PyMOL Python script that loads the backbone (N, CA, C, O; Angstrom):
from pymol import cmd

cmd.read_pdbstr("""\
ATOM      1  N   MET A   1      74.253  74.532  96.275  1.00  0.00           N
ATOM      2  CA  MET A   1      74.569  75.892  96.627  1.00  0.00           C
ATOM      3  C   MET A   1      74.638  76.730  95.347  1.00  0.00           C
ATOM      4  O   MET A   1      75.290  76.338  94.379  1.00  0.00           O
ATOM      5  N   LYS A   2      73.966  77.880  95.344  1.00  0.00           N
ATOM      6  CA  LYS A   2      73.979  78.778  94.197  1.00  0.00           C
ATOM      7  C   LYS A   2      75.353  79.414  94.031  1.00  0.00           C
ATOM      8  O   LYS A   2      76.063  79.653  95.008  1.00  0.00           O
ATOM      9  N   ARG A   3      75.720  79.686  92.773  1.00  0.00           N
ATOM     10  CA  ARG A   3      76.958  80.407  92.488  1.00  0.00           C
ATOM     11  C   ARG A   3      76.591  81.857  92.160  1.00  0.00           C
ATOM     12  O   ARG A   3      75.654  82.121  91.406  1.00  0.00           O
ATOM     13  N   PHE A   4      77.346  82.784  92.740  1.00  0.00           N
ATOM     14  CA  PHE A   4      77.104  84.207  92.555  1.00  0.00           C
ATOM     15  C   PHE A   4      78.394  84.899  92.138  1.00  0.00           C
ATOM     16  O   PHE A   4      79.480  84.385  92.408  1.00  0.00           O
ATOM     17  N   PRO A   5      78.300  86.062  91.480  1.00  0.00           N
ATOM     18  CA  PRO A   5      79.493  86.875  91.244  1.00  0.00           C
ATOM     19  C   PRO A   5      80.130  87.243  92.583  1.00  0.00           C
ATOM     20  O   PRO A   5      79.430  87.471  93.570  1.00  0.00           O
ATOM     21  N   GLN A   6      81.454  87.298  92.609  1.00  0.00           N
ATOM     22  CA  GLN A   6      82.178  87.489  93.869  1.00  0.00           C
ATOM     23  C   GLN A   6      83.111  88.696  93.784  1.00  0.00           C
ATOM     24  O   GLN A   6      83.743  88.942  92.757  1.00  0.00           O
ATOM     25  N   VAL A   7      83.180  89.443  94.892  1.00  0.00           N
ATOM     26  CA  VAL A   7      84.113  90.562  95.025  1.00  0.00           C
ATOM     27  C   VAL A   7      84.922  90.333  96.288  1.00  0.00           C
ATOM     28  O   VAL A   7      84.363  90.023  97.340  1.00  0.00           O
ATOM     29  N   LEU A   8      86.244  90.485  96.190  1.00  0.00           N
ATOM     30  CA  LEU A   8      87.144  90.331  97.333  1.00  0.00           C
ATOM     31  C   LEU A   8      87.941  91.613  97.494  1.00  0.00           C
ATOM     32  O   LEU A   8      88.572  92.084  96.548  1.00  0.00           O
ATOM     33  N   ILE A   9      87.910  92.180  98.703  1.00  0.00           N
ATOM     34  CA  ILE A   9      88.700  93.367  99.020  1.00  0.00           C
ATOM     35  C   ILE A   9      89.575  93.035 100.221  1.00  0.00           C
ATOM     36  O   ILE A   9      89.078  92.563 101.244  1.00  0.00           O
ATOM     37  N   ASN A  10      90.877  93.279 100.097  1.00  0.00           N
ATOM     38  CA  ASN A  10      91.809  93.122 101.207  1.00  0.00           C
ATOM     39  C   ASN A  10      92.008  94.485 101.857  1.00  0.00           C
ATOM     40  O   ASN A  10      92.452  95.428 101.202  1.00  0.00           O
ATOM     41  N   VAL A  11      91.684  94.593 103.141  1.00  0.00           N
ATOM     42  CA  VAL A  11      91.851  95.844 103.880  1.00  0.00           C
ATOM     43  C   VAL A  11      93.167  95.728 104.641  1.00  0.00           C
ATOM     44  O   VAL A  11      93.285  94.939 105.579  1.00  0.00           O
ATOM     45  N   LYS A  12      94.162  96.529 104.225  1.00  0.00           N
ATOM     46  CA  LYS A  12      95.520  96.416 104.764  1.00  0.00           C
ATOM     47  C   LYS A  12      95.799  97.467 105.829  1.00  0.00           C
ATOM     48  O   LYS A  12      95.055  98.435 105.989  1.00  0.00           O
ATOM     49  N   ASP A  13      96.894  97.247 106.552  1.00  0.00           N
ATOM     50  CA  ASP A  13      97.414  98.200 107.538  1.00  0.00           C
ATOM     51  C   ASP A  13      96.398  98.539 108.620  1.00  0.00           C
ATOM     52  O   ASP A  13      96.157  99.707 108.925  1.00  0.00           O
ATOM     53  N   ILE A  14      95.814  97.506 109.186  1.00  0.00           N
ATOM     54  CA  ILE A  14      94.837  97.674 110.262  1.00  0.00           C
ATOM     55  C   ILE A  14      95.207  96.725 111.407  1.00  0.00           C
ATOM     56  O   ILE A  14      96.077  95.867 111.256  1.00  0.00           O
ATOM     57  N   ASP A  15      94.540  96.888 112.548  1.00  0.00           N
ATOM     58  CA  ASP A  15      94.753  96.009 113.705  1.00  0.00           C
ATOM     59  C   ASP A  15      93.730  94.873 113.634  1.00  0.00           C
ATOM     60  O   ASP A  15      92.641  94.964 114.201  1.00  0.00           O
ATOM     61  N   LYS A  16      94.100  93.806 112.933  1.00  0.00           N
ATOM     62  CA  LYS A  16      93.164  92.701 112.696  1.00  0.00           C
ATOM     63  C   LYS A  16      92.731  92.000 113.976  1.00  0.00           C
ATOM     64  O   LYS A  16      91.701  91.325 113.989  1.00  0.00           O
ATOM     65  N   SER A  17      93.496  92.147 115.050  1.00  0.00           N
ATOM     66  CA  SER A  17      93.167  91.457 116.305  1.00  0.00           C
ATOM     67  C   SER A  17      91.874  91.985 116.931  1.00  0.00           C
ATOM     68  O   SER A  17      91.282  91.310 117.773  1.00  0.00           O
ATOM     69  N   ARG A  18      91.433  93.166 116.539  1.00  0.00           N
ATOM     70  CA  ARG A  18      90.205  93.744 117.105  1.00  0.00           C
ATOM     71  C   ARG A  18      88.955  93.432 116.293  1.00  0.00           C
ATOM     72  O   ARG A  18      87.864  93.885 116.638  1.00  0.00           O
ATOM     73  N   LEU A  19      89.100  92.667 115.223  1.00  0.00           N
ATOM     74  CA  LEU A  19      87.964  92.392 114.333  1.00  0.00           C
ATOM     75  C   LEU A  19      86.781  91.776 115.076  1.00  0.00           C
ATOM     76  O   LEU A  19      85.651  92.242 114.931  1.00  0.00           O
ATOM     77  N   ASP A  20      87.025  90.749 115.859  1.00  0.00           N
ATOM     78  CA  ASP A  20      85.932  90.034 116.531  1.00  0.00           C
ATOM     79  C   ASP A  20      85.252  90.852 117.620  1.00  0.00           C
ATOM     80  O   ASP A  20      84.115  90.559 117.989  1.00  0.00           O
ATOM     81  N   SER A  21      85.926  91.871 118.138  1.00  0.00           N
ATOM     82  CA  SER A  21      85.345  92.645 119.236  1.00  0.00           C
ATOM     83  C   SER A  21      84.653  93.928 118.772  1.00  0.00           C
ATOM     84  O   SER A  21      84.132  94.672 119.603  1.00  0.00           O
ATOM     85  N   SER A  22      84.636  94.201 117.478  1.00  0.00           N
ATOM     86  CA  SER A  22      84.024  95.430 116.975  1.00  0.00           C
ATOM     87  C   SER A  22      82.520  95.254 116.762  1.00  0.00           C
ATOM     88  O   SER A  22      82.079  94.523 115.874  1.00  0.00           O
ATOM     89  N   LYS A  23      81.758  95.936 117.591  1.00  0.00           N
ATOM     90  CA  LYS A  23      80.301  95.874 117.480  1.00  0.00           C
ATOM     91  C   LYS A  23      79.818  96.534 116.187  1.00  0.00           C
ATOM     92  O   LYS A  23      78.874  96.053 115.562  1.00  0.00           O
ATOM     93  N   ALA A  24      80.460  97.629 115.786  1.00  0.00           N
ATOM     94  CA  ALA A  24      80.053  98.339 114.566  1.00  0.00           C
ATOM     95  C   ALA A  24      80.212  97.454 113.335  1.00  0.00           C
ATOM     96  O   ALA A  24      79.354  97.454 112.453  1.00  0.00           O
ATOM     97  N   ILE A  25      81.307  96.702 113.274  1.00  0.00           N
ATOM     98  CA  ILE A  25      81.531  95.807 112.138  1.00  0.00           C
ATOM     99  C   ILE A  25      80.500  94.685 112.149  1.00  0.00           C
ATOM    100  O   ILE A  25      79.926  94.357 111.111  1.00  0.00           O
ATOM    101  N   SER A  26      80.266  94.100 113.310  1.00  0.00           N
ATOM    102  CA  SER A  26      79.274  93.017 113.422  1.00  0.00           C
ATOM    103  C   SER A  26      77.886  93.481 112.996  1.00  0.00           C
ATOM    104  O   SER A  26      77.167  92.766 112.298  1.00  0.00           O
ATOM    105  N   GLU A  27      77.518  94.688 113.426  1.00  0.00           N
ATOM    106  CA  GLU A  27      76.204  95.224 113.068  1.00  0.00           C
ATOM    107  C   GLU A  27      76.095  95.494 111.568  1.00  0.00           C
ATOM    108  O   GLU A  27      75.050  95.248 110.967  1.00  0.00           O
ATOM    109  N   MET A  28      77.177  96.002 110.959  1.00  0.00           N
ATOM    110  CA  MET A  28      77.158  96.270 109.520  1.00  0.00           C
ATOM    111  C   MET A  28      77.067  94.970 108.730  1.00  0.00           C
ATOM    112  O   MET A  28      76.347  94.894 107.734  1.00  0.00           O
ATOM    113  N   ILE A  29      77.797  93.943 109.174  1.00  0.00           N
ATOM    114  CA  ILE A  29      77.725  92.639 108.506  1.00  0.00           C
ATOM    115  C   ILE A  29      76.296  92.101 108.576  1.00  0.00           C
ATOM    116  O   ILE A  29      75.759  91.633 107.573  1.00  0.00           O
ATOM    117  N   ALA A  30      75.683  92.165 109.756  1.00  0.00           N
ATOM    118  CA  ALA A  30      74.310  91.676 109.923  1.00  0.00           C
ATOM    119  C   ALA A  30      73.337  92.447 109.029  1.00  0.00           C
ATOM    120  O   ALA A  30      72.444  91.856 108.421  1.00  0.00           O
ATOM    121  N   SER A  31      73.512  93.751 108.952  1.00  0.00           N
ATOM    122  CA  SER A  31      72.652  94.578 108.106  1.00  0.00           C
ATOM    123  C   SER A  31      72.800  94.204 106.630  1.00  0.00           C
ATOM    124  O   SER A  31      71.810  94.099 105.907  1.00  0.00           O
ATOM    125  N   CYS A  32      74.035  94.007 106.195  1.00  0.00           N
ATOM    126  CA  CYS A  32      74.283  93.644 104.792  1.00  0.00           C
ATOM    127  C   CYS A  32      73.776  92.237 104.484  1.00  0.00           C
ATOM    128  O   CYS A  32      73.254  91.990 103.397  1.00  0.00           O
ATOM    129  N   GLU A  33      73.926  91.315 105.433  1.00  0.00           N
ATOM    130  CA  GLU A  33      73.400  89.960 105.237  1.00  0.00           C
ATOM    131  C   GLU A  33      71.883  89.992 105.106  1.00  0.00           C
ATOM    132  O   GLU A  33      71.306  89.272 104.290  1.00  0.00           O
ATOM    133  N   SER A  34      71.244  90.826 105.910  1.00  0.00           N
ATOM    134  CA  SER A  34      69.793  90.975 105.836  1.00  0.00           C
ATOM    135  C   SER A  34      69.383  91.552 104.480  1.00  0.00           C
ATOM    136  O   SER A  34      68.390  91.128 103.888  1.00  0.00           O
ATOM    137  N   GLU A  35      70.154  92.516 104.001  1.00  0.00           N
ATOM    138  CA  GLU A  35      69.896  93.129 102.693  1.00  0.00           C
ATOM    139  C   GLU A  35      70.007  92.103 101.564  1.00  0.00           C
ATOM    140  O   GLU A  35      69.212  92.127 100.624  1.00  0.00           O
ATOM    141  N   LEU A  36      70.986  91.205 101.652  1.00  0.00           N
ATOM    142  CA  LEU A  36      71.183  90.186 100.621  1.00  0.00           C
ATOM    143  C   LEU A  36      70.147  89.069 100.694  1.00  0.00           C
ATOM    144  O   LEU A  36      69.739  88.528  99.666  1.00  0.00           O
ATOM    145  N   GLY A  37      69.729  88.731 101.894  1.00  0.00           N
ATOM    146  CA  GLY A  37      68.808  87.608 102.063  1.00  0.00           C
ATOM    147  C   GLY A  37      69.438  86.319 101.560  1.00  0.00           C
ATOM    148  O   GLY A  37      70.586  86.017 101.885  1.00  0.00           O
ATOM    149  N   ASP A  38      68.689  85.559 100.766  1.00  0.00           N
ATOM    150  CA  ASP A  38      69.190  84.300 100.212  1.00  0.00           C
ATOM    151  C   ASP A  38      69.925  84.494  98.887  1.00  0.00           C
ATOM    152  O   ASP A  38      70.294  83.522  98.228  1.00  0.00           O
ATOM    153  N   ASN A  39      70.134  85.737  98.505  1.00  0.00           N
ATOM    154  CA  ASN A  39      70.744  86.029  97.212  1.00  0.00           C
ATOM    155  C   ASN A  39      72.209  86.432  97.317  1.00  0.00           C
ATOM    156  O   ASN A  39      72.688  87.254  96.536  1.00  0.00           O
ATOM    157  N   GLY A  40      72.918  85.858  98.277  1.00  0.00           N
ATOM    158  CA  GLY A  40      74.340  86.157  98.393  1.00  0.00           C
ATOM    159  C   GLY A  40      74.916  85.680  99.704  1.00  0.00           C
ATOM    160  O   GLY A  40      74.225  85.115 100.552  1.00  0.00           O
ATOM    161  N   ARG A  41      76.214  85.927  99.844  1.00  0.00           N
ATOM    162  CA  ARG A  41      76.944  85.525 101.045  1.00  0.00           C
ATOM    163  C   ARG A  41      77.984  86.585 101.373  1.00  0.00           C
ATOM    164  O   ARG A  41      78.439  87.320 100.497  1.00  0.00           O
ATOM    165  N   ILE A  42      78.357  86.652 102.657  1.00  0.00           N
ATOM    166  CA  ILE A  42      79.385  87.583 103.114  1.00  0.00           C
ATOM    167  C   ILE A  42      80.358  86.824 104.000  1.00  0.00           C
ATOM    168  O   ILE A  42      79.953  86.030 104.848  1.00  0.00           O
ATOM    169  N   LEU A  43      81.641  87.076 103.796  1.00  0.00           N
ATOM    170  CA  LEU A  43      82.684  86.524 104.658  1.00  0.00           C
ATOM    171  C   LEU A  43      83.664  87.645 104.968  1.00  0.00           C
ATOM    172  O   LEU A  43      84.241  88.240 104.059  1.00  0.00           O
ATOM    173  N   VAL A  44      83.851  87.931 106.244  1.00  0.00           N
ATOM    174  CA  VAL A  44      84.832  88.920 106.689  1.00  0.00           C
ATOM    175  C   VAL A  44      85.723  88.204 107.683  1.00  0.00           C
ATOM    176  O   VAL A  44      85.255  87.738 108.722  1.00  0.00           O
ATOM    177  N   ARG A  45      87.029  88.114 107.361  1.00  0.00           N
ATOM    178  CA  ARG A  45      87.933  87.388 108.253  1.00  0.00           C
ATOM    179  C   ARG A  45      89.325  87.987 108.227  1.00  0.00           C
ATOM    180  O   ARG A  45      89.763  88.564 107.231  1.00  0.00           O
ATOM    181  N   ALA A  46      90.002  87.833 109.346  1.00  0.00           N
ATOM    182  CA  ALA A  46      91.394  88.276 109.452  1.00  0.00           C
ATOM    183  C   ALA A  46      92.289  87.262 108.761  1.00  0.00           C
ATOM    184  O   ALA A  46      92.059  86.056 108.848  1.00  0.00           O
ATOM    185  N   SER A  47      93.309  87.756 108.076  1.00  0.00           N
ATOM    186  CA  SER A  47      94.294  86.875 107.458  1.00  0.00           C
ATOM    187  C   SER A  47      95.108  86.208 108.556  1.00  0.00           C
ATOM    188  O   SER A  47      95.385  86.811 109.592  1.00  0.00           O
ATOM    189  N   GLY A  48      95.481  84.976 108.322  1.00  0.00           N
ATOM    190  CA  GLY A  48      96.314  84.277 109.294  1.00  0.00           C
ATOM    191  C   GLY A  48      97.786  84.616 109.172  1.00  0.00           C
ATOM    192  O   GLY A  48      98.554  84.364 110.101  1.00  0.00           O
ATOM    193  N   THR A  49      98.193  85.181 108.051  1.00  0.00           N
ATOM    194  CA  THR A  49      99.619  85.414 107.812  1.00  0.00           C
ATOM    195  C   THR A  49      99.990  86.865 107.535  1.00  0.00           C
ATOM    196  O   THR A  49     101.170  87.214 107.561  1.00  0.00           O
ATOM    197  N   GLU A  50      99.001  87.715 107.269  1.00  0.00           N
ATOM    198  CA  GLU A  50      99.283  89.113 106.949  1.00  0.00           C
ATOM    199  C   GLU A  50      98.467  90.032 107.850  1.00  0.00           C
ATOM    200  O   GLU A  50      97.489  89.607 108.466  1.00  0.00           O
ATOM    201  N   SER A  51      98.876  91.290 107.919  1.00  0.00           N
ATOM    202  CA  SER A  51      98.157  92.271 108.721  1.00  0.00           C
ATOM    203  C   SER A  51      97.028  92.873 107.882  1.00  0.00           C
ATOM    204  O   SER A  51      97.074  94.039 107.490  1.00  0.00           O
ATOM    205  N   LEU A  52      96.020  92.051 107.619  1.00  0.00           N
ATOM    206  CA  LEU A  52      94.889  92.525 106.826  1.00  0.00           C
ATOM    207  C   LEU A  52      93.640  91.725 107.134  1.00  0.00           C
ATOM    208  O   LEU A  52      93.690  90.643 107.719  1.00  0.00           O
ATOM    209  N   VAL A  53      92.509  92.299 106.716  1.00  0.00           N
ATOM    210  CA  VAL A  53      91.209  91.642 106.835  1.00  0.00           C
ATOM    211  C   VAL A  53      90.668  91.471 105.426  1.00  0.00           C
ATOM    212  O   VAL A  53      90.694  92.403 104.622  1.00  0.00           O
ATOM    213  N   ARG A  54      90.178  90.276 105.134  1.00  0.00           N
ATOM    214  CA  ARG A  54      89.600  89.987 103.825  1.00  0.00           C
ATOM    215  C   ARG A  54      88.076  90.148 103.905  1.00  0.00           C
ATOM    216  O   ARG A  54      87.423  89.602 104.794  1.00  0.00           O
ATOM    217  N   VAL A  55      87.536  90.902 102.964  1.00  0.00           N
ATOM    218  CA  VAL A  55      86.092  91.108 102.861  1.00  0.00           C
ATOM    219  C   VAL A  55      85.654  90.480 101.542  1.00  0.00           C
ATOM    220  O   VAL A  55      86.032  90.957 100.473  1.00  0.00           O
ATOM    221  N   MET A  56      84.858  89.414 101.611  1.00  0.00           N
ATOM    222  CA  MET A  56      84.388  88.729 100.412  1.00  0.00           C
ATOM    223  C   MET A  56      82.864  88.798 100.395  1.00  0.00           C
ATOM    224  O   MET A  56      82.202  88.454 101.374  1.00  0.00           O
ATOM    225  N   VAL A  57      82.322  89.247  99.272  1.00  0.00           N
ATOM    226  CA  VAL A  57      80.872  89.345  99.111  1.00  0.00           C
ATOM    227  C   VAL A  57      80.477  88.678  97.804  1.00  0.00           C
ATOM    228  O   VAL A  57      81.080  88.927  96.761  1.00  0.00           O
ATOM    229  N   GLU A  58      79.461  87.830  97.871  1.00  0.00           N
ATOM    230  CA  GLU A  58      78.847  87.241  96.685  1.00  0.00           C
ATOM    231  C   GLU A  58      77.405  87.727  96.650  1.00  0.00           C
ATOM    232  O   GLU A  58      76.721  87.730  97.674  1.00  0.00           O
ATOM    233  N   ALA A  59      76.944  88.137  95.469  1.00  0.00           N
ATOM    234  CA  ALA A  59      75.575  88.639  95.326  1.00  0.00           C
ATOM    235  C   ALA A  59      75.053  88.303  93.935  1.00  0.00           C
ATOM    236  O   ALA A  59      75.805  87.870  93.062  1.00  0.00           O
ATOM    237  N   ALA A  60      73.761  88.509  93.743  1.00  0.00           N
ATOM    238  CA  ALA A  60      73.129  88.181  92.464  1.00  0.00           C
ATOM    239  C   ALA A  60      73.732  88.974  91.308  1.00  0.00           C
ATOM    240  O   ALA A  60      73.769  88.488  90.178  1.00  0.00           O
ATOM    241  N   SER A  61      74.205  90.188  91.582  1.00  0.00           N
ATOM    242  CA  SER A  61      74.854  90.986  90.534  1.00  0.00           C
ATOM    243  C   SER A  61      76.217  91.455  91.029  1.00  0.00           C
ATOM    244  O   SER A  61      76.423  91.634  92.230  1.00  0.00           O
ATOM    245  N   ILE A  62      77.135  91.651  90.107  1.00  0.00           N
ATOM    246  CA  ILE A  62      78.467  92.125  90.467  1.00  0.00           C
ATOM    247  C   ILE A  62      78.391  93.527  91.063  1.00  0.00           C
ATOM    248  O   ILE A  62      79.176  93.864  91.950  1.00  0.00           O
ATOM    249  N   ALA A  63      77.454  94.350  90.587  1.00  0.00           N
ATOM    250  CA  ALA A  63      77.306  95.713  91.108  1.00  0.00           C
ATOM    251  C   ALA A  63      76.899  95.696  92.578  1.00  0.00           C
ATOM    252  O   ALA A  63      77.424  96.470  93.379  1.00  0.00           O
ATOM    253  N   THR A  64      75.973  94.824  92.932  1.00  0.00           N
ATOM    254  CA  THR A  64      75.542  94.702  94.326  1.00  0.00           C
ATOM    255  C   THR A  64      76.679  94.190  95.193  1.00  0.00           C
ATOM    256  O   THR A  64      76.908  94.709  96.286  1.00  0.00           O
ATOM    257  N   ALA A  65      77.393  93.181  94.720  1.00  0.00           N
ATOM    258  CA  ALA A  65      78.524  92.632  95.470  1.00  0.00           C
ATOM    259  C   ALA A  65      79.582  93.704  95.699  1.00  0.00           C
ATOM    260  O   ALA A  65      80.117  93.815  96.803  1.00  0.00           O
ATOM    261  N   GLN A  66      79.893  94.494  94.673  1.00  0.00           N
ATOM    262  CA  GLN A  66      80.903  95.554  94.786  1.00  0.00           C
ATOM    263  C   GLN A  66      80.474  96.618  95.790  1.00  0.00           C
ATOM    264  O   GLN A  66      81.270  97.050  96.624  1.00  0.00           O
ATOM    265  N   GLU A  67      79.220  97.037  95.706  1.00  0.00           N
ATOM    266  CA  GLU A  67      78.703  98.066  96.612  1.00  0.00           C
ATOM    267  C   GLU A  67      78.779  97.620  98.072  1.00  0.00           C
ATOM    268  O   GLU A  67      79.231  98.376  98.932  1.00  0.00           O
ATOM    269  N   ILE A  68      78.344  96.413  98.345  1.00  0.00           N
ATOM    270  CA  ILE A  68      78.348  95.914  99.724  1.00  0.00           C
ATOM    271  C   ILE A  68      79.774  95.684 100.206  1.00  0.00           C
ATOM    272  O   ILE A  68      80.091  96.004 101.351  1.00  0.00           O
ATOM    273  N   ALA A  69      80.635  95.139  99.363  1.00  0.00           N
ATOM    274  CA  ALA A  69      82.032  94.898  99.747  1.00  0.00           C
ATOM    275  C   ALA A  69      82.729  96.208 100.091  1.00  0.00           C
ATOM    276  O   ALA A  69      83.468  96.277 101.073  1.00  0.00           O
ATOM    277  N   GLU A  70      82.504  97.242  99.298  1.00  0.00           N
ATOM    278  CA  GLU A  70      83.122  98.542  99.569  1.00  0.00           C
ATOM    279  C   GLU A  70      82.606  99.146 100.871  1.00  0.00           C
ATOM    280  O   GLU A  70      83.368  99.744 101.630  1.00  0.00           O
ATOM    281  N   LYS A  71      81.310  98.989 101.124  1.00  0.00           N
ATOM    282  CA  LYS A  71      80.721  99.498 102.363  1.00  0.00           C
ATOM    283  C   LYS A  71      81.335  98.787 103.575  1.00  0.00           C
ATOM    284  O   LYS A  71      81.680  99.432 104.565  1.00  0.00           O
ATOM    285  N   LEU A  72      81.471  97.466 103.497  1.00  0.00           N
ATOM    286  CA  LEU A  72      82.060  96.705 104.598  1.00  0.00           C
ATOM    287  C   LEU A  72      83.544  97.024 104.764  1.00  0.00           C
ATOM    288  O   LEU A  72      84.022  97.168 105.889  1.00  0.00           O
ATOM    289  N   ALA A  73      84.273  97.136 103.663  1.00  0.00           N
ATOM    290  CA  ALA A  73      85.701  97.451 103.741  1.00  0.00           C
ATOM    291  C   ALA A  73      85.920  98.804 104.409  1.00  0.00           C
ATOM    292  O   ALA A  73      86.862  98.967 105.185  1.00  0.00           O
ATOM    293  N   GLU A  74      85.068  99.762 104.117  1.00  0.00           N
ATOM    294  CA  GLU A  74      85.211 101.098 104.706  1.00  0.00           C
ATOM    295  C   GLU A  74      84.995 101.062 106.218  1.00  0.00           C
ATOM    296  O   GLU A  74      85.755 101.688 106.958  1.00  0.00           O
ATOM    297  N   ILE A  75      83.983 100.347 106.687  1.00  0.00           N
ATOM    298  CA  ILE A  75      83.758 100.273 108.136  1.00  0.00           C
ATOM    299  C   ILE A  75      84.904  99.526 108.812  1.00  0.00           C
ATOM    300  O   ILE A  75      85.287  99.877 109.928  1.00  0.00           O
ATOM    301  N   VAL A  76      85.457  98.508 108.164  1.00  0.00           N
ATOM    302  CA  VAL A  76      86.621  97.798 108.715  1.00  0.00           C
ATOM    303  C   VAL A  76      87.795  98.765 108.829  1.00  0.00           C
ATOM    304  O   VAL A  76      88.465  98.798 109.862  1.00  0.00           O
ATOM    305  N   ARG A  77      88.055  99.554 107.784  1.00  0.00           N
ATOM    306  CA  ARG A  77      89.152 100.546 107.818  1.00  0.00           C
ATOM    307  C   ARG A  77      88.968 101.527 108.971  1.00  0.00           C
ATOM    308  O   ARG A  77      89.903 101.795 109.726  1.00  0.00           O
ATOM    309  N   LEU A  78      87.764 102.056 109.098  1.00  0.00           N
ATOM    310  CA  LEU A  78      87.494 103.057 110.128  1.00  0.00           C
ATOM    311  C   LEU A  78      87.614 102.489 111.540  1.00  0.00           C
ATOM    312  O   LEU A  78      88.162 103.140 112.429  1.00  0.00           O
ATOM    313  N   GLU A  79      87.108 101.290 111.743  1.00  0.00           N
ATOM    314  CA  GLU A  79      87.091 100.692 113.080  1.00  0.00           C
ATOM    315  C   GLU A  79      88.443 100.125 113.516  1.00  0.00           C
ATOM    316  O   GLU A  79      88.751 100.115 114.708  1.00  0.00           O
ATOM    317  N   LEU A  80      89.243  99.659 112.575  1.00  0.00           N
ATOM    318  CA  LEU A  80      90.467  98.933 112.939  1.00  0.00           C
ATOM    319  C   LEU A  80      91.754  99.683 112.614  1.00  0.00           C
ATOM    320  O   LEU A  80      92.836  99.104 112.714  1.00  0.00           O
ATOM    321  N   LYS A  81      91.669 100.946 112.230  1.00  0.00           N
ATOM    322  CA  LYS A  81      92.888 101.690 111.880  1.00  0.00           C
ATOM    323  C   LYS A  81      93.737 101.998 113.083  1.00  0.00           C
ATOM    324  O   LYS A  81      94.792 102.617 112.952  1.00  0.00           O
TER     325      LYS A  81
END
""", "prot")
cmd.dss("prot")
cmd.show_as("cartoon", "prot")
cmd.util.cbc("prot")
cmd.orient("prot")
């Protein structure tokens, strides 16, 4: 497995229970995964112990990882507030 630069953003103060049912979030994740191709990974998951969603992105460059992580974090904030 390739190692890539990683960015982690914790999105706080949201309703994490709706994460799996949000079509907009699922579509954005799919779009970003398509953009990355084989040059990165995305993980978006609800915390088991806190009221937050973790957005983790690995990409070939730290700039790409940061850009995609921020884009995903924003849609999570908007959809789950």
